Legacy VTK file of the C-alpha trace (Angstrom):
# vtk DataFile Version 3.0
C-alpha trace
ASCII
DATASET POLYDATA
POINTS 236 float
-84.052 50.099 41.234
-81.813 49.011 43.795
-78.915 49.102 41.450
-78.910 52.478 41.116
-77.249 51.929 44.866
-74.226 51.533 42.639
-72.207 54.521 40.569
-72.192 52.503 37.493
-75.621 52.062 37.201
-76.653 55.506 38.107
-74.378 56.422 35.362
-75.884 54.028 33.218
-79.663 54.802 33.391
-79.226 58.607 34.696
-80.944 58.417 37.692
-80.331 58.186 41.297
-82.196 57.491 44.919
-83.220 60.040 47.000
-84.898 59.030 50.362
-86.790 60.656 53.238
-90.033 62.875 53.540
-88.232 65.995 53.623
-85.513 65.214 50.836
-87.857 64.021 48.518
-90.660 66.950 49.203
-87.850 69.159 48.176
-86.920 67.345 45.175
-90.462 67.439 44.029
-90.267 71.406 44.463
-87.057 71.741 42.248
-86.048 71.548 38.934
-85.066 67.560 39.133
-87.227 65.505 37.336
-88.749 62.908 39.370
-89.600 59.359 37.914
-90.907 57.509 40.039
-91.713 57.773 44.444
-91.888 54.582 46.165
-93.899 54.708 49.614
-95.062 52.108 51.921
-99.272 52.274 52.942
-98.673 53.238 56.107
-96.072 56.545 55.480
-99.030 57.525 52.631
-101.718 57.474 55.183
-99.826 59.538 57.769
-97.397 61.980 55.763
-98.222 65.661 56.146
-96.002 66.323 52.856
-97.746 66.573 49.779
-96.504 64.362 46.701
-97.802 63.973 42.925
-99.485 61.192 42.948
-99.293 60.116 39.480
-95.826 59.272 40.445
-96.372 57.429 43.391
-96.262 53.607 43.548
-97.022 51.846 47.132
-94.607 48.626 48.312
-94.143 46.789 51.448
-91.739 47.552 54.065
-89.659 44.429 53.171
-89.459 46.061 49.735
-88.237 49.322 50.901
-85.711 47.936 53.022
-84.456 46.249 50.342
-83.877 49.376 48.383
-82.827 52.068 51.095
-79.111 52.544 52.292
-80.233 53.955 55.314
-80.424 51.624 58.494
-83.850 52.367 58.977
-85.684 52.594 56.094
-87.746 55.725 55.660
-90.717 54.850 53.634
-90.593 56.657 50.833
-87.642 56.481 48.103
-87.639 58.701 44.825
-85.901 57.982 41.464
-84.764 60.828 40.413
-83.251 62.100 36.922
-79.578 63.025 37.033
-79.386 66.968 36.413
-76.197 67.496 34.045
-74.216 70.602 34.837
-71.662 71.398 32.180
-68.408 72.916 32.996
-68.685 75.945 30.866
-71.643 77.241 32.862
-69.524 77.431 35.881
-68.703 81.346 36.350
-66.834 82.060 39.210
-66.411 86.014 38.738
-68.495 88.135 41.366
-69.127 85.270 43.924
-67.699 82.489 45.950
-67.292 79.027 44.901
-66.018 75.809 46.807
-63.808 73.293 44.976
-63.183 70.056 46.643
-60.231 67.945 45.799
-60.454 64.077 46.191
-63.303 64.251 48.992
-64.009 60.773 49.792
-66.453 60.508 52.787
-70.194 61.000 51.260
-71.275 61.947 54.603
-68.427 64.970 54.129
-69.622 65.957 50.783
-73.300 66.004 51.631
-72.668 68.243 55.029
-70.415 70.481 52.455
-73.336 70.864 49.978
-75.653 71.421 53.224
-73.025 74.076 54.057
-72.772 75.649 50.937
-76.845 75.987 50.677
-76.726 77.974 54.399
-74.018 80.460 53.295
-75.569 80.985 49.924
-72.993 79.764 47.829
-74.356 78.303 45.033
-71.373 76.357 42.785
-69.387 73.516 44.141
-66.618 72.247 41.819
-65.664 68.180 42.502
-62.730 66.865 41.044
-62.978 63.899 39.046
-61.971 61.397 41.952
-64.314 62.909 44.576
-67.370 60.801 45.787
-70.333 60.750 43.337
-71.899 63.504 44.235
-75.392 61.410 43.850
-74.547 58.486 46.110
-77.545 58.108 48.324
-75.605 59.172 51.291
-74.712 62.278 49.889
-78.079 63.157 48.804
-79.277 61.858 52.122
-76.698 64.105 54.364
-77.380 67.141 52.405
-80.926 67.220 53.330
-82.227 68.457 50.075
-79.381 70.985 49.626
-78.637 69.310 46.223
-81.746 70.848 44.832
-80.322 74.651 45.312
-76.425 73.819 44.742
-75.080 73.717 41.233
-72.464 70.335 41.369
-70.022 70.434 38.641
-67.469 67.937 38.106
-63.754 69.055 36.566
-59.977 68.713 36.528
-59.224 70.826 39.236
-55.799 72.080 37.139
-57.363 72.721 34.020
-60.424 74.765 35.523
-58.161 77.161 37.763
-55.436 77.621 35.281
-55.290 80.914 33.387
-58.489 82.336 35.270
-57.883 85.648 37.113
-59.520 85.254 40.695
-58.303 84.520 43.949
-57.905 80.582 45.313
-57.769 80.172 48.645
-56.415 76.961 49.437
-57.346 75.580 53.320
-53.577 74.230 54.634
-52.350 73.365 58.271
-49.552 76.449 57.606
-50.733 79.539 56.083
-51.954 83.111 56.495
-54.404 83.192 59.073
-58.274 83.275 58.080
-58.976 86.013 60.156
-57.210 88.353 57.810
-60.083 86.828 54.873
-63.663 88.081 56.005
-66.398 89.371 53.908
-64.872 88.173 50.703
-67.106 89.053 47.522
-65.194 86.722 45.293
-63.134 83.660 45.438
-62.867 80.198 45.003
-62.113 77.905 48.355
-60.275 74.956 47.858
-60.825 72.098 50.086
-58.667 69.030 50.324
-58.620 65.278 51.158
-59.656 64.283 54.323
-56.416 62.765 55.296
-53.868 63.853 52.785
-55.066 67.585 52.266
-54.350 69.473 48.828
-52.159 67.960 46.374
-48.730 69.196 45.371
-50.130 70.096 41.980
-53.289 72.118 42.721
-51.111 74.006 45.737
-49.273 76.179 43.455
-52.352 77.428 41.653
-53.561 79.363 44.958
-53.136 83.054 45.109
-53.707 82.584 49.192
-52.689 79.859 51.519
-54.996 80.066 54.580
-55.180 78.359 58.059
-57.843 78.216 60.699
-56.167 79.579 63.811
-55.445 76.872 66.464
-56.094 77.275 69.992
-56.465 73.818 71.737
-54.022 70.721 70.711
-56.235 68.808 67.785
-54.106 67.816 64.994
-56.740 68.535 62.398
-60.181 69.370 61.498
-63.100 67.328 59.945
-63.147 68.758 56.165
-66.706 69.561 56.473
-66.319 71.311 59.615
-63.448 73.179 58.560
-65.331 74.661 55.241
-68.183 75.620 57.466
-65.497 77.857 59.383
-63.868 79.266 56.626
-67.447 80.226 54.626
-68.719 81.794 57.993
-65.690 83.939 57.900
-65.607 84.899 54.360
-69.193 85.192 53.818
-70.055 86.865 57.012
-66.824 88.075 58.105
LINES 1 237
236 0 1 2 3 4 5 6 7 8 9 10 11 12 13 14 15 16 17 18 19 20 21 22 23 24 25 26 27 28 29 30 31 32 33 34 35 36 37 38 39 40 41 42 43 44 45 46 47 48 49 50 51 52 53 54 55 56 57 58 59 60 61 62 63 64 65 66 67 68 69 70 71 72 73 74 75 76 77 78 79 80 81 82 83 84 85 86 87 88 89 90 91 92 93 94 95 96 97 98 99 100 101 102 103 104 105 106 107 108 109 110 111 112 113 114 115 116 117 118 119 120 121 122 123 124 125 126 127 128 129 130 131 132 133 134 135 136 137 138 139 140 141 142 143 144 145 146 147 148 149 150 151 152 153 154 155 156 157 158 159 160 161 162 163 164 165 166 167 168 169 170 171 172 173 174 175 176 177 178 179 180 181 182 183 184 185 186 187 188 189 190 191 192 193 194 195 196 197 198 199 200 201 202 203 204 205 206 207 208 209 210 211 212 213 214 215 216 217 218 219 220 221 222 223 224 225 226 227 228 229 230 231 232 233 234 235
């Protein structure tokens, strides 16, 4: 189970870890299959959440700390089966999707998933070099939103080629985001935290958009930028 902290073993066994009461509860009520739930005796006695008794195994706090990736072990960790999302199921027409290129920070990806869930955006497509969606820190920072957002991995160039849909690339210099509100259909393209979007993918964008800057900060965190763009596009 400790091996599931590493991507190669998550891929090998088709499983990932979910930590914390709220997140585990969310997965228990989702379409994901729970293989096992590990809890400390103390948490089982005090928890107000309900979990399937047949899946629970009691372990001590020392074992919990060994499994957990968090600074403070949560007292409950679930082993969950990976849910595959084949790219041929992704249908971007008639809605807003988010597409991420080379996002490397697990916290950023998890927060972006949570943002998408907040704004009712159901699809996120990640480039093949993005941080693993099932990284424990991604799952933790998404706070259960992974259950409600479909996550795809793809070669972004191939996925965008020949699509007749607006693609909004977030860049430092472009059209003001103010001109793109209440969008009913399109793909929001977000790039790497430090490098932004690559020169290979930018020509596939139909619009290059910028969040207007009033102060002197050089840039915005990728997740914060995603939140601002989604708010404007969804709510106006």
